[in-house]
LOLOLO-722034 format. One record per residue (C-alpha): residue in one letter; x, y, z. Coordinates in steps of 0.5 Angstrom, whole numbers, padded with zeros to 4 digits, always signed. Layout:
<recs>
AXYZ...
</recs>
This chain:
<recs>
M+0109-0292+0070T+0110-0294+0063A+0109-0301+0060D+0116-0303+0060L+0117-0302+0067S+0118-0308+0072H+0113-0308+0078D+0119-0307+0083E+0120-0300+0079L+0113-0298+0079H+0113-0299+0086A+0119-0295+0087Q+0116-0289+0083A+0109-0289+0086K+0113-0288+0093R+0117-0282+0090R+0111-0280+0087E+0115-0280+0080F+0112-0282+0073T+0115-0281+0066L+0110-0279+0061V+0112-0282+0054P+0107-0281+0048G+0105-0288+0046S+0107-0291+0052P+0101-0289+0057V+0101-0289+0064N+0095-0292+0067L+0091-0287+0072L+0089-0293+0076E+0096-0293+0079F+0095-0285+0081D+0092-0283+0088L+0090-0276+0088E+0097-0273+0090T+0100-0276+0084L+0094-0274+0080T+0095-0267+0082A+0103-0268+0080L+0101-0270+0073C+0096-0265+0072E+0101-0259+0074R+0106-0263+0069L+0101-0262+0064G+0100-0254+0066E+0093-0255+0069K+0091-0253+0076R+0089-0258+0082F+0082-0258+0081R+0083-0261+0075A+0086-0267+0078V+0080-0267+0083Q+0075-0267+0077L+0079-0273+0074F+0079-0277+0080R+0072-0277+0081W+0071-0279+0074I+0075-0285+0074H+0073-0287+0081Q+0066-0285+0083R+0063-0285+0076G+0068-0291+0073C+0069-0287+0067A+0075-0290+0062N+0074-0285+0056F+0077-0278+0057D+0072-0276+0051D+0066-0277+0056M+0069-0273+0062S+0065-0267+0060D+0067-0262+0065L+0074-0263+0063A+0077-0258+0058K+0078-0261+0051S+0085-0259+0051L+0086-0263+0058R+0083-0269+0055E+0087-0268+0049K+0093-0268+0053L+0091-0274+0057K+0089-0278+0051G+0097-0277+0049V+0100-0280+0055A+0095-0283+0060C+0089-0289+0060V+0085-0292+0065K+0085-0299+0064A+0083-0305+0069M+0086-0312+0069E+0083-0317+0064V+0077-0321+0067V+0079-0328+0065S+0073-0331+0068Q+0067-0330+0072H+0063-0335+0077V+0056-0333+0080S+0055-0338+0086A+0048-0340+0088D+0048-0335+0094G+0049-0329+0090T+0057-0329+0091I+0061-0327+0085K+0068-0329+0084W+0072-0326+0078L+0079-0328+0076F+0084-0323+0073D+0090-0323+0069V+0096-0319+0072G+0101-0322+0066G+0107-0326+0067G+0102-0333+0067N+0099-0330+0074V+0092-0330+0075I+0089-0327+0081E+0082-0327+0084S+0077-0322+0088V+0070-0324+0091F+0064-0320+0092I+0059-0322+0098P+0052-0319+0098E+0049-0319+0104D+0042-0315+0106D+0045-0309+0110R+0052-0309+0106G+0056-0311+0100T+0063-0314+0101L+0069-0314+0096C+0075-0319+0098I+0081-0316+0095S+0088-0319+0093T+0094-0316+0094Q+0099-0321+0092A+0100-0326+0086G+0100-0332+0091C+0103-0332+0098A+0109-0333+0101M+0107-0334+0108G+0105-0342+0107C+0100-0342+0112R+0098-0350+0113F+0090-0349+0112C+0090-0344+0106S+0090-0346+0099T+0093-0340+0096G+0100-0341+0100H+0100-0348+0097Q+0101-0345+0091G+0107-0341+0093F+0109-0333+0091S+0110-0330+0084R+0110-0322+0086N+0106-0316+0089L+0101-0313+0086T+0101-0305+0084T+0097-0300+0087G+0093-0300+0081E+0092-0307+0081I+0089-0307+0088I+0085-0301+0087G+0083-0304+0080Q+0079-0310+0083L+0075-0305+0087W+0074-0300+0081F+0072-0306+0076A+0067-0309+0081E+0064-0303+0084H+0062-0300+0077F+0060-0307+0074L+0055-0308+0079R+0052-0302+0079Q+0051-0303+0071R+0049-0310+0073L+0044-0308+0078Q+0042-0302+0075R+0044-0297+0081D+0047-0290+0081E+0049-0291+0088R+0055-0295+0091V+0054-0302+0091I+0060-0304+0095S+0060-0301+0102N+0066-0306+0105A+0073-0308+0103V+0077-0313+0106M+0084-0315+0104M+0083-0322+0105G+0084-0325+0098M+0090-0328+0095G+0097-0325+0099E+0099-0322+0105P+0097-0315+0105L+0102-0312+0109Q+0108-0315+0106N+0106-0311+0100Y+0106-0305+0104A+0108-0299+0099A+0103-0301+0094L+0097-0303+0099V+0097-0296+0103P+0096-0291+0097A+0090-0296+0095L+0087-0296+0102K+0087-0288+0102M+0084-0288+0095M+0078-0293+0098L+0077-0288+0104D+0078-0282+0099D+0071-0278+0099H+0073-0276+0092A+0073-0283+0090Y+0070-0289+0094G+0069-0285+0100L+0069-0292+0105S+0069-0291+0112R+0075-0293+0116R+0071-0298+0120R+0069-0302+0113V+0076-0303+0110T+0079-0308+0113V+0087-0311+0113S+0088-0318+0115T+0095-0320+0117S+0098-0326+0119G+0102-0322+0124L+0108-0317+0121V+0109-0314+0127K+0113-0308+0125K+0108-0306+0119M+0102-0307+0123D+0105-0301+0127L+0106-0297+0121L+0099-0298+0119G+0097-0295+0125L+0101-0289+0124E+0100-0288+0117C+0093-0291+0115P+0089-0294+0121V+0083-0298+0118A+0080-0304+0121L+0085-0310+0123A+0084-0317+0123V+0089-0322+0125S+0090-0329+0123L+0091-0332+0130H+0089-0340+0129A+0092-0342+0136P+0093-0340+0143N+0100-0342+0144N+0107-0341+0140A+0108-0349+0139L+0101-0350+0135R+0102-0343+0132D+0109-0345+0129Y+0106-0351+0126L+0100-0347+0123V+0103-0340+0121P+0110-0341+0120L+0111-0333+0121N+0110-0334+0128I+0117-0337+0128K+0119-0330+0127H+0114-0326+0130P+0112-0330+0136L+0106-0329+0140E+0110-0325+0145E+0111-0320+0140L+0104-0320+0136M+0099-0320+0142P+0102-0313+0144A+0102-0310+0137C+0095-0312+0137V+0094-0308+0143S+0098-0302+0141Y+0094-0302+0135L+0088-0300+0138A+0090-0293+0140Y+0089-0292+0132A+0084-0297+0130P+0077-0294+0128R+0074-0299+0132D+0075-0301+0139F+0077-0308+0138I+0081-0312+0134T+0079-0318+0130F+0082-0325+0131E+0081-0330+0125Y+0081-0337+0128C+0080-0343+0122M+0077-0349+0126L+0081-0355+0124D+0079-0362+0126D+0083-0365+0132V+0088-0360+0131N+0086-0353+0134D+0079-0354+0136S+0079-0357+0143D+0076-0354+0149A+0083-0354+0153L+0085-0349+0147A+0079-0345+0147R+0080-0344+0155E+0088-0342+0153L+0085-0337+0148V+0081-0334+0154Q+0087-0334+0158L+0092-0331+0152V+0087-0325+0151K+0086-0323+0158Y+0094-0323+0160Y+0095-0318+0154G+0089-0314+0154H+0088-0315+0162S+0081-0316+0160V+0077-0319+0154S+0073-0313+0151W+0079-0311+0147C+0078-0317+0142K+0073-0320+0138F+0074-0328+0135N+0071-0330+0128L+0071-0337+0128I+0072-0340+0121P+0070-0346+0118F+0076-0349+0114N+0074-0350+0107P+0078-0357+0105F+0083-0358+0099P+0087-0364+0098A+0094-0361+0099S+0092-0359+0106G+0091-0366+0109L+0087-0362+0114H+0079-0363+0116R+0074-0358+0118S+0072-0358+0125K+0065-0361+0126P+0059-0356+0127E+0058-0359+0134R+0065-0358+0136V+0065-0351+0133L+0059-0349+0137A+0062-0352+0144F+0069-0348+0142A+0065-0341+0141R+0061-0342+0147I+0067-0343+0152L+0069-0336+0149S+0063-0333+0149E+0061-0335+0156A+0068-0332+0158G+0065-0325+0155I+0069-0325+0149T+0065-0323+0143T+0065-0329+0138T+0062-0330+0131V+0062-0336+0127R+0063-0334+0120K+0058-0336+0115T+0061-0340+0109R+0059-0336+0102G+0061-0338+0095D+0064-0345+0097D+0060-0348+0090I+0065-0344+0086D+0071-0344+0091A+0070-0337+0093A+0070-0339+0100C+0075-0336+0106G+0082-0340+0104Q+0080-0342+0097L+0082-0337+0093A+0088-0340+0089G+0088-0336+0082D+0094-0339+0078V+0101-0337+0080V+0108-0338+0077D+0111-0340+0084R+0118-0337+0085T+0119-0339+0092R+0120-0347+0091V+0113-0348+0095T+0113-0355+0094V+0120-0356+0098R+0118-0351+0103I+0111-0355+0105A+0114-0362+0105R+0119-0359+0110Q+0114-0356+0114R+0110-0363+0114R+0116-0367+0117V+0115-0363+0123E+0110-0367+0128L+0104-0363+0130P+0105-0362+0138S+0100-0365+0142H+0095-0361+0146S+0098-0364+0153A+0105-0362+0150V+0104-0354+0148D+0106-0349+0153A+0102-0342+0152K+0108-0339+0156I+0104-0333+0158
</recs>
């Protein structure tokens, strides 16, 4: 985990719990979960409880200066200063919305800038966290996907967003207690495509020696990487949100290209299977409301049939209808409010718990689907999207749910 290692090498080392200690090239302790931090302390000739103390100083107290870690032995502090540091990403800018939402842009090097968003509510504080610089999924309605993909974030870059935001907000609000109660992996990127770095970060969020978040209040959003959903259920079951956006393969192929690889016949059973491990008794389906694309009464009724077919009832899922946040490159438009309400009514009357997401932070481009940062694309995104647009949108009468 020295400064000259590539990000792929960082991921490989983190997975093997390996690291190199080189004076003058310090390891960043934000990359270390408690298990790896224990291995570090043992290598420095210290006992396990020192790792727990150090972990608490870093994550519970937000301390980056070893000299301030007063209950650590001075000898350990001197050893750490020679080989380690606690360093978050540089903040490029901060934007505060009229509704209190805060968006930060973080420099992750190589010309890449990622975004994180804090959303305050009366009963909770939610941080929307990025897991990749860009995204390779290419969903039609997402501005991040139109930027392309540069690289996966490291564990330290994922948890570093929470580390910075939590302790910045405590200082800003003059509070000692926790400010962020919910963490959602709904920022830039497909979280499960960065599985090796994601899971250690999730475990740090849940760890009582770090942030102590409830599994019910940590959510991973995925466009449907089925095998990684199965792994997440076994390794680190947190709340799951699935980007559905269509009730049939023809329409979902158009909106979410991953559906071509993992069609609904694979995705829906994987969602039902995840319930055996999930901290909640339902899966959340996200549904971006697109004018005259996926918002008809007929498609709402098709959704009802879809969830009934795979779950044998409608109680196993919840729908979150998301007003589309337009951007010029999409060529799409937001559904009218009355159309959203009519769509929601059909789902609700069928017994499906349905909510309409409140738009937050749209005046600072911090609303759902708007996070774009600044990414050095390595995926020829303009070519991919141009090819995708040559595919004709299926008409409502032509689509076949195949259930």
